[in-house]
Every structure is written in structure tokens, then in C-alpha cells.
C-alpha positions in Angstrom: -31.7 9.6 84.9 -33.9 7.7 82.3 -32.5 4.8 80.4 -31.6 5.2 76.7 -34.0 4.1 74.2 -32.9 1.3 72.1 -34.6 2.9 69.0 -35.6 6.1 67.9 -38.3 7.2 65.5 -37.0 8.8 62.2 -36.9 12.5 62.1 -39.6 14.5 60.2 -37.3 15.3 57.4 -36.2 11.5 57.0 -40.0 10.6 56.8 -40.5 13.2 53.9 -37.6 11.7 52.2 -38.6 8.2 52.5 -42.0 9.2 51.3 -40.7 10.9 48.2 -38.7 7.9 47.3 -41.7 5.6 47.6 -43.8 7.8 45.3 -40.9 8.2 42.7 -40.2 4.6 42.8 -44.0 3.7 42.3 -44.0 6.3 39.2 -40.9 4.6 37.7 -42.5 1.2 38.2 -45.7 2.2 36.3 -43.6 3.9 33.7 -41.6 0.6 33.2 -44.8 -1.5 33.1 -46.2 0.9 30.5 -43.3 0.6 28.3 -43.3 -3.3 28.6 -47.0 -3.5 27.9 -46.4 -1.3 24.8 -43.7 -3.4 23.6 -45.6 -6.5 24.1 -48.6 -4.9 22.3 -46.4 -3.9 19.4 -44.7 -7.4 19.1 -48.1 -9.1 19.0 -49.4 -6.8 16.4 -46.4 -7.5 14.3 -46.5 -11.2 14.5 -50.4 -11.3 14.0 -50.1 -8.8 11.2 -46.9 -8.8 9.7 -46.1 -5.9 7.3 -46.9 -6.3 3.7 -43.8 -6.9 1.4 -42.9 -4.0 -0.8 -42.0 -4.3 -4.5 -38.9 -2.2 -3.9 -37.6 -4.9 -1.4 -38.4 -8.0 -3.6 -37.3 -6.6 -6.9 -34.4 -4.3 -6.1 -31.1 -5.6 -7.5 -27.6 -5.4 -5.9 -25.0 -3.6 -8.1 -23.3 -5.7 -10.6 -19.7 -6.7 -10.0 -17.1 -4.0 -11.4 -13.5 -4.5 -11.4 -11.4 -1.4 -11.9 -7.5 -1.0 -11.9 -8.0 1.3 -8.8 -9.4 -1.3 -6.8 -7.5 -2.9 -3.7 -4.5 -1.7 -1.8 -2.2 -1.7 -4.7 -4.7 -0.2 -7.1 -3.6 2.7 -9.6 -5.7 4.7 -11.9 -5.7 3.7 -15.6 -5.1 7.1 -17.1 -6.5 6.3 -20.6 -9.7 5.2 -19.0 -10.0 8.2 -16.9 -9.7 10.4 -20.1 -12.3 8.4 -21.8 -14.5 8.7 -18.8 -14.1 12.6 -18.8 -15.3 12.6 -22.4 -18.4 10.7 -21.5 -19.1 13.0 -18.7 -18.3 16.1 -20.6 -20.5 14.9 -23.9 -23.3 13.3 -22.0 -23.3 13.7 -18.4 -22.6 17.4 -18.1 -25.9 18.4 -19.7 -27.6 17.7 -16.1 -25.0 16.9 -13.6 -22.5 19.3 -12.1 -18.9 18.6 -10.9 -18.4 21.3 -8.7 -15.8 20.0 -6.5 -13.2 19.5 -9.4 -11.3 22.1 -10.9 -10.1 22.2 -14.5 -6.3 22.3 -13.3 -6.9 19.0 -11.4 -7.2 17.4 -15.1 -3.2 17.4 -15.1 -3.3 14.3 -12.9 -4.9 12.6 -15.9 -2.1 13.2 -18.1 -2.9 16.5 -19.6 -0.4 19.3 -19.8 -1.0 23.0 -19.1 -1.9 23.8 -22.5 -4.2 21.1 -23.0 -5.9 22.0 -19.8 -6.1 25.6 -20.6 -7.7 24.7 -24.0 -10.2 22.3 -22.6 -11.4 24.8 -19.9 -11.7 28.0 -22.2 -11.5 27.1 -26.0 -15.3 26.5 -26.1 -14.8 23.5 -28.1 -14.9 20.6 -25.6 -16.5 22.6 -22.9 -19.3 25.0 -24.0 -20.7 26.3 -20.7 -19.0 29.5 -19.7 -18.5 30.7 -16.0 -20.6 33.2 -14.5 -18.9 36.5 -13.9 -19.6 40.3 -13.5 -18.9 42.9 -16.2 -16.2 45.1 -14.6 -17.5 48.2 -16.6 -21.2 47.8 -15.9 -21.4 45.6 -12.9 -24.0 43.4 -14.6 -24.1 39.7 -14.4 -22.1 38.1 -17.4 -20.3 34.9 -18.5 -16.7 34.5 -19.5 -14.6 31.6 -20.7 -13.3 29.3 -18.0 -9.9 29.2 -16.6 -7.7 26.2 -15.4 -8.4 27.5 -11.9 -12.2 27.5 -12.2 -14.2 24.4 -11.1 -16.5 22.7 -13.7 -19.4 25.1 -14.2 -22.9 23.8 -13.3 -25.3 23.3 -16.3 -28.0 25.2 -14.4 -28.1 28.6 -12.7 -29.7 27.4 -9.5 -31.6 24.7 -8.1 -35.0 26.1 -9.3 -33.7 26.1 -13.0 -32.5 22.6 -12.4 -35.8 21.2 -11.2 -37.8 23.0 -13.8 -35.7 21.3 -16.7 -35.8 17.9 -15.0 -39.5 17.3 -14.1 -39.1 19.0 -10.6 -36.1 16.3 -10.0 -32.7 17.7 -8.8 -29.9 16.1 -10.7 -27.1 15.4 -8.1 -23.5 16.7 -8.1 -21.3 13.7 -9.3 -18.1 14.8 -7.5 -18.5 12.5 -4.6 -21.2 10.2 -6.0 -19.1 7.0 -5.9 -18.4 7.6 -2.1 -21.9 8.8 -1.0 -23.8 5.8 -2.5 -23.5 2.3 -1.4 -21.8 0.0 -3.9 -19.6 2.9 -5.1 -18.5 3.0 -8.8 -20.6 -0.6 -9.3 -23.8 1.2 -8.2 -22.9 4.0 -10.9 -22.2 1.4 -13.5 -25.0 -0.6 -12.7 -27.5 2.2 -12.8 -26.0 3.4 -16.2 -26.7 -0.1 -17.7 -29.9 -1.0 -15.8 -32.8 0.6 -17.4 -35.3 -2.2 -18.4 -38.9 -2.7 -19.7 -41.1 -2.9 -16.7 -43.5 -4.9 -18.5 -42.8 -8.8 -17.9 -40.0 -7.8 -15.7 -39.0 -10.7 -13.5 -36.7 -10.9 -10.3 -34.2 -13.7 -9.7 -36.9 -15.9 -8.2 -38.9 -15.7 -11.5 -41.7 -13.7 -9.9 -43.1 -11.0 -12.4 -43.2 -7.4 -10.9 -46.6 -6.3 -12.1 -48.4 -9.5 -11.3 -47.2 -9.6 -7.8 -47.5 -5.8 -7.1 -50.0 -4.3 -9.8 -50.0 -1.0 -8.1 -46.2 -0.7 -8.6 -46.5 0.5 -12.4 -44.0 3.2 -13.0 -45.6 6.5 -12.7 -45.5 9.2 -15.8 -42.2 11.0 -16.0 -40.3 8.2 -14.2 -38.2 5.4 -15.7 -38.0 1.8 -14.5 -34.5 0.9 -13.1 -34.2 -2.2 -10.6 -30.8 -1.0 -9.5 -32.4 2.5 -7.9 -33.8 2.3 -4.6 -37.3 2.5 -5.1 -37.2 1.1 -8.6 -38.2 4.3 -10.4 -35.8 7.1 -11.2 -36.5 10.6 -13.0 -33.4 10.3 -15.0 -33.9 8.9 -18.5 -31.1 6.5 -19.9 -28.1 8.8 -20.8 -26.2 6.2 -22.7 -28.6 4.7 -25.1 -26.7 3.5 -28.1 -23.1 2.2 -29.0 -20.9 4.8 -30.5 -22.6 7.9 -28.7 -19.2 9.1 -28.2 -16.1 8.7 -30.5 -13.0 7.8 -28.2 -9.7 9.3 -29.6 -7.7 6.1 -28.6 -9.7 4.0 -30.6 -11.6 1.9 -28.0 -15.0 0.7 -29.2 -17.6 2.9 -27.4 -20.4 0.4 -26.3 -22.9 1.4 -23.9 -21.2 -1.0 -21.4 -17.6 0.4 -22.0 -18.8 4.1 -21.7 -20.6 3.2 -18.4 -17.5 1.6 -17.0 -15.1 4.6 -18.0 -17.4 7.3 -16.7 -17.6 5.2 -13.4 -14.0 5.0 -13.2 -13.6 8.8 -13.8 -16.1 9.4 -10.9 -14.0 7.2 -8.7 -11.1 9.8 -9.4 -13.1 13.0 -8.8 -14.2 11.6 -5.3 -10.8 10.2 -4.5 -8.0 12.0 -6.5 -5.3 11.3 -4.1 -6.1 7.5 -4.1 -2.7 6.4 -5.3 -0.8 8.7 -2.8 -2.8 7.4 0.0 -2.3 3.8 -1.1 1.6 4.5 -1.3 1.6 6.0 2.1 -0.5 3.1 3.7 2.0 0.5 2.2 4.9 2.4 3.5 3.4 2.7 6.9 2.5 -1.1 6.9 6.1 -2.0 5.8 7.6 0.3 8.7 5.2 -1.3 11.3 6.4 -4.8 10.0 10.0 -3.9 10.3 9.6 -2.2 13.7 7.7 -5.5 15.0 10.4 -7.7 13.8 13.2 -5.5 15.3 11.2 -5.3 18.6 10.8 -9.0 18.8 14.5 -9.6 18.2 15.3 -7.1 21.0 13.2 -8.9 23.2 14.7 -12.2 22.4 18.2 -10.7 23.0 17.6 -9.0 26.1 14.9 -10.8 28.0 15.0 -14.2 26.2 15.3 -15.9 29.6 14.3 -15.2 33.2 17.3 -17.6 34.7 20.2 -15.8 36.1 23.5 -16.9 34.9 25.5 -18.8 37.5 28.4 -16.9 38.9 31.1 -18.9 40.4 32.3 -17.3 43.8 36.2 -16.9 43.9 38.7 -14.8 45.8 42.3 -14.0 46.1 43.1 -17.1 47.9 41.8 -19.3 45.2 44.5 -21.5 43.7 43.6 -20.6 40.0 43.6 -16.9 40.9 46.8 -17.2 42.6 48.5 -18.9 39.6 47.0 -16.2 37.4 48.6 -13.5 39.6 52.0 -15.4 39.6 52.1 -15.6 36.0 51.0 -11.9 35.5 53.8 -10.8 38.0 56.5 -12.8 36.3 55.6 -11.5 32.9 55.8 -8.0 34.2 59.0 -8.8 36.2 57.5 -7.8 39.4 59.1 -9.3 42.6 56.9 -10.8 45.1 
């Protein structure tokens, strides 16, 4: 009987698997090597020829600080300011910008009663744009006075009409503008008060824009505003002079004040439930604080020490126990 071999050649299937693994490993190595070489080439090019600075990077300004009564965890809306902001939006901003997520009946949160909301929506005095509708008799397109349940009507019939009236620029809807833009209300306020003359404009370093970037001149149809992302915005300044609107409460309507008021109003349109959320958050924080204190006291009461109390081992023959038993029997008049 032949002796057993100490080793055997791998089977034909095993040879094929090993060969396939080697090929795949080699391909992976080549792919990884190509990636490393590509990365190295890119880094070399970046450090040898760094990208040229852009005017928008060196002359763009961060939003100016803006402090509103709604700021912070204890913030609440100033209803008088919100009413002034609504007036600025109605008389100035609504000519181009929509507010499609806000209905007229939401204005009750600003301190208006039902009659005032109804008059504001459908009287045609404060709000002159009518709501698109259908004539029930002819079935043709028509318009009607707004109802409290309607949302603020858009100033343009569609996007094409909006672009045609604004040099092919589409005015954004303002319902969520303070949440969709970095900086929120401060960005809106800075933008509304940030238009400047590009000629001779200097940044914080004292560098003059057109001297450092001669090709950065604002194109025709655009307006220079350093608070806008690329410095040039299609919207002309909407707030141009003091007294552009007349406030009913006697507040002086300066450009700065009108910009603050409409910014505060747009915070409300984006977060109308802000005060309720603040109240709920404070209630939850107070509950968690009390629960934490109670849990700590319970832990101290039950598991304050790992030591077991000492127990004195006694029995019926213990002198102290026998004396107690005798006294108890004597008191109960039991013999024995």
C-alpha cells in the first residue's frame, strides 16, 4: 500500500480562484496607484498655480448684527413692529415678491381682529391685488376680492410674467426667506440697507474693488450690493428714502427702521409658532431638570452606600430578649 503524500497539489478549481484573485488584486493596485498619482498631480498643480482670488470672496460682507425681540430662547414677537413690517411689505415689497405660505387669517396673531383681517383682505384699500378665480356663469378666468382664508396673492400670474417684469430675474417668495438664507433676518436687513456706489468702494482692508478687480464692474441691469453673494443683484433698492411709508403708531419711518420692521415681519412669516415652541421648550427643560433632581435624590436615598448595615445576631436565650419576654408576659398577665 503506497505511503500517504505529505502534500498535495491544489485542485484545478482552487488554481483558477487563486489566479482570479491575483488578477483582481493587481487591477485594484493599479486603480489605487492611479488615484494616488492623480491626487498628487492635483495637489502639485494647486500649490504651483493657486487659484486666483475672486472679487466676491474678498469684497463680500457678512450680515450686520440685528437684535430683535424674538431672538433667544425667551424671545417674543413685538406685535407693533410686526404690524409695521406688514405695512412695509404691503406697500413696498408686495409689488414684486409673493408670500404664498401666509394666509390673511394668520394676521390675527399680529393683533388684528376678524373684522380688520376681513377688511385688509377684501376691501381693496390696503391690498389691491385680487385673487384669481373662475366665473361660475361663463367658466372663464376672473378675479375676486380676497377672503381671510386665502393666501396672499402673488403679484405676477406666473414665472414667465415675473421674469419679464424683472429683467429676466425671478423675485423669490418671502414666506421662508429668513430660514432659507444664511444669516436669517440679519441678512435681509443688511441686504435692504446695503446698496452702495461701486465706484471707489473699499473693503475692510482698505482695498478698492475696481482697482484690484477691474473686470468686476457691475453689468447693466444689476445693482451693486456687497451683502449679496456675488456682489451684484437684480433687485434695485426698494427702500430709498425716509418716510416712504407712514406708520400709524407714529414711529419715524427711516430706511433703517423700515428694513428692521420688515425683517422682523419675515421672521414671523417663517416661524409663526416661534413663541409656542419657545414655551414648549422651556417647559420640557424645566421638567427634565426636576426629573434629574428627583432621580439623583432617589439614588442617594436607595443606593447611597454599598455597605450592608450590621445585624446583631440574637436568639431566644439572649438575656436581653428573655428580659423583654418576661416583661411582656407580666404586662399581659400571662403565667410562665
